[in-house]
C-alpha positions as a printed Julia matrix, in Angstrom:
229×3 Matrix{Float64}:
 114.86  128.35   60.64
 111.26  127.31   58.7
 111.88  123.81   59.0
 112.57  124.0    63.25
 109.52  126.16   63.59
 107.7   123.47   62.23
 109.1   120.69   64.53
 109.08  123.13   67.35
 105.14  123.29   66.58
 104.41  119.78   66.06
 106.41  119.34   69.08
 104.41  121.66   71.08
 101.33  119.59   69.96
 102.51  116.59   71.03
 102.87  118.07   75.05
  99.76  119.63   74.82
  97.83  116.63   74.37
 100.49  114.58   76.8
  99.41  117.68   79.52
  96.09  116.87   79.18
  96.44  113.31   79.88
  98.52  113.88   82.77
  96.3   117.16   84.08
  93.29  115.23   83.67
  90.83  115.29   86.72
  89.94  111.24   86.59
  93.59  110.55   87.07
  93.97  113.25   89.56
  91.39  111.88   91.39
  92.07  107.97   90.51
  95.56  108.98   92.27
  93.72  110.25   95.41
  91.73  107.59   96.17
  94.9   105.47   95.6
  96.21  107.31   97.94
  93.28  106.78  100.39
  93.29  103.03  100.18
  97.38  103.04  100.39
  96.41  105.26  103.93
  93.48  102.96  105.32
  95.36   99.63  104.74
  98.63  101.04  106.65
  95.86  101.91  109.34
  94.41   98.67  109.11
  97.82   97.45  110.0
  98.34   99.22  112.61
  94.68   98.64  114.25
  95.06   94.76  113.07
  98.34   94.78  115.45
  96.76   96.92  118.29
  94.07   95.0   118.62
  96.06   91.6   118.78
  98.07   93.01  121.6
  95.22   93.65  123.15
  93.71   90.58  123.05
  96.47   88.94  124.01
  96.85   91.13  127.55
  92.56   89.93  127.27
  93.89   86.6   127.46
  96.13   87.15  130.17
  93.9    88.9   132.69
  91.33   86.76  132.05
  93.19   83.6   132.6
  94.69   85.12  136.24
  91.36   86.39  136.74
  90.09   82.59  136.85
  93.09   81.9   138.94
  91.72   84.33  141.21
  88.19   83.07  141.27
  89.09   79.6   142.08
  91.93   80.7   144.77
  89.02   82.89  146.57
  86.49   79.67  146.59
  88.83   78.01  147.77
  89.76   80.35  150.79
  86.11   80.98  151.08
  85.66   76.7   151.98
  89.04   77.18  153.8
  87.02   79.34  156.3
  84.41   77.53  157.09
  86.94   74.85  158.56
  88.77   76.84  160.66
  88.4    77.96  164.3
  87.98   81.55  165.32
  92.06   82.11  166.21
  93.12   81.42  162.45
  89.87   83.02  160.77
  91.1    86.69  161.29
  94.53   86.19  159.34
  92.19   84.17  156.49
  89.79   86.85  156.37
  92.34   89.56  155.42
  94.13   87.34  152.37
  90.14   86.66  151.42
  90.23   90.64  151.05
  93.43   91.0   149.72
  92.53   87.89  146.82
  89.14   89.85  146.43
  90.86   93.0   145.6
  93.26   91.96  143.47
  90.11   90.21  141.54
  88.14   92.94  141.34
  90.96   95.37  140.17
  91.3    92.68  137.18
  88.15   92.34  136.24
  88.02   96.16  136.08
  91.31   95.79  133.84
  89.18   93.55  131.44
  86.17   95.24  130.91
  88.37   98.29  130.31
  90.47   95.85  127.26
  87.26   94.86  126.39
  85.8    98.5   125.21
  89.52   99.17  123.64
  88.83   95.62  121.86
  85.49   97.03  120.71
  86.84  100.18  120.01
  90.1    98.97  118.04
  87.2    96.64  116.36
  84.98   99.41  114.9
  87.79  101.45  113.65
  88.74   98.41  111.48
  85.27   98.21  110.23
  85.28  102.08  109.47
  88.38  101.73  107.45
  87.36   98.68  105.63
  84.48  100.36  104.69
  86.07  103.49  103.57
  88.97  101.86  101.43
  86.16  100.01   99.8
  84.32  102.66   98.92
  88.0   104.31   97.19
  88.8   101.15   96.21
  85.4   101.58   93.73
  85.84  105.17   93.02
  89.35  104.23   92.02
  88.12  101.99   89.5
  85.19  104.46   88.18
  88.28  106.96   87.56
  90.84  105.07   86.28
  88.34  103.28   83.47
  86.98  107.04   82.77
  91.18  108.08   82.59
  92.12  104.74   80.08
  89.44  105.75   77.76
  90.37  109.8    77.65
  94.24  108.17   77.34
  92.76  105.92   74.38
  91.14  108.8    72.16
  94.81  110.57   72.8
  97.59  108.12   72.28
  97.02  107.23   68.54
  97.36  111.13   67.5
 100.44  111.3    69.84
 101.87  108.46   68.51
 100.74  109.74   64.16
 102.31  113.42   65.64
 105.78  111.83   67.14
 105.75  109.77   63.8
 105.73  113.61   62.25
 107.94  114.56   64.51
 110.5   112.02   63.52
 110.64  112.25   60.03
 110.14  116.7    59.95
 113.88  116.01   62.13
 115.19  114.79   59.23
 114.39  118.43   57.69
 116.13  120.36   59.93
 119.77  121.3    60.43
 121.62  118.5    62.11
 123.6   121.28   64.69
 120.18  123.09   65.09
 118.37  120.31   65.71
 121.03  118.67   68.17
 120.85  122.21   70.56
 117.16  122.33   70.23
 117.11  118.97   71.69
 119.97  119.83   74.33
 117.19  122.58   75.32
 114.2   120.42   76.01
 116.17  117.84   77.9
 117.1   121.02   79.9
 113.32  121.52   80.54
 113.12  124.39   78.51
 110.15  125.46   76.35
 109.48  126.82   73.92
 113.01  126.46   72.63
 111.99  128.63   69.68
 110.98  132.8    70.83
 110.56  135.49   67.52
 112.44  138.67   68.14
 110.28  141.39   69.02
 111.51  145.42   68.93
 115.44  144.45   69.9
 114.16  142.19   72.71
 113.96  138.85   73.81
 110.14  137.75   74.58
 110.86  135.59   77.0
 113.07  137.08   79.54
 112.43  140.71   78.19
 116.01  141.23   78.18
 117.32  144.34   75.74
 119.55  142.41   72.62
 123.22  143.69   72.2
 123.63  145.62   69.08
 126.08  142.86   67.71
 123.82  139.87   68.6
 121.41  141.83   66.41
 123.41  141.77   63.43
 124.26  138.38   64.15
 120.61  137.75   64.3
 119.92  139.48   60.89
 122.5   137.53   58.87
 121.16  134.18   60.35
 118.21  134.47   61.17
 118.94  132.93   64.48
 120.77  133.08   68.33
 121.19  132.57   71.42
 119.67  134.67   74.04
 123.02  135.55   76.18
 120.3   136.03   79.55
 117.72  133.02   79.44
 119.13  130.75   76.66
 116.12  130.52   74.65
 116.83  130.43   70.7
 116.04  133.82   69.09
 114.87  133.55   65.73
 113.91  136.64   62.94
 111.74  135.81   59.78
């Protein structure tokens, strides 16, 4: 039993160091900055698509507007050469073309503003991503230093754990590892006043007798390995 308890103690020390690494604030902060960079990149991609679409519409509207302007200029020349009998109809055409040109001009101005807004947002996202990327590098560098200080001890303890495992009864070690793989830790708990200290359930009398004889039983409720020294 003592050998398995020693094994669990080494295992616990490894887990403590690994938890220290996994729960590092610098690791979490680096992850947050990475998420911001990814979010910005996705937003930039969307903005680029919107901007390209707006530019395409702007160019199309500009071409159409220029065509209306040329048509208007021609109509104005035609007015000067026409007689009074055809002047009214032509003037109505001029008004229609002028109105269409004004609508297009308004649309062009609106598209310009939208393009400017998209570009501004794009620049903001680029700036945000650059700042986040810089902070990510800072947090990551500090985290890697933290990890580097723990890794040698973790590796040393893993070697010690492997050696200690050779001293444990194979059936007990297999059962221990199976429970650990099932996300149970600690596996071994000491009997306390006839109860399992993990789930606080009373140990049946028959099981208590077995515990006294063998020094270890399995809790019928939570599955922990209860020992008695």
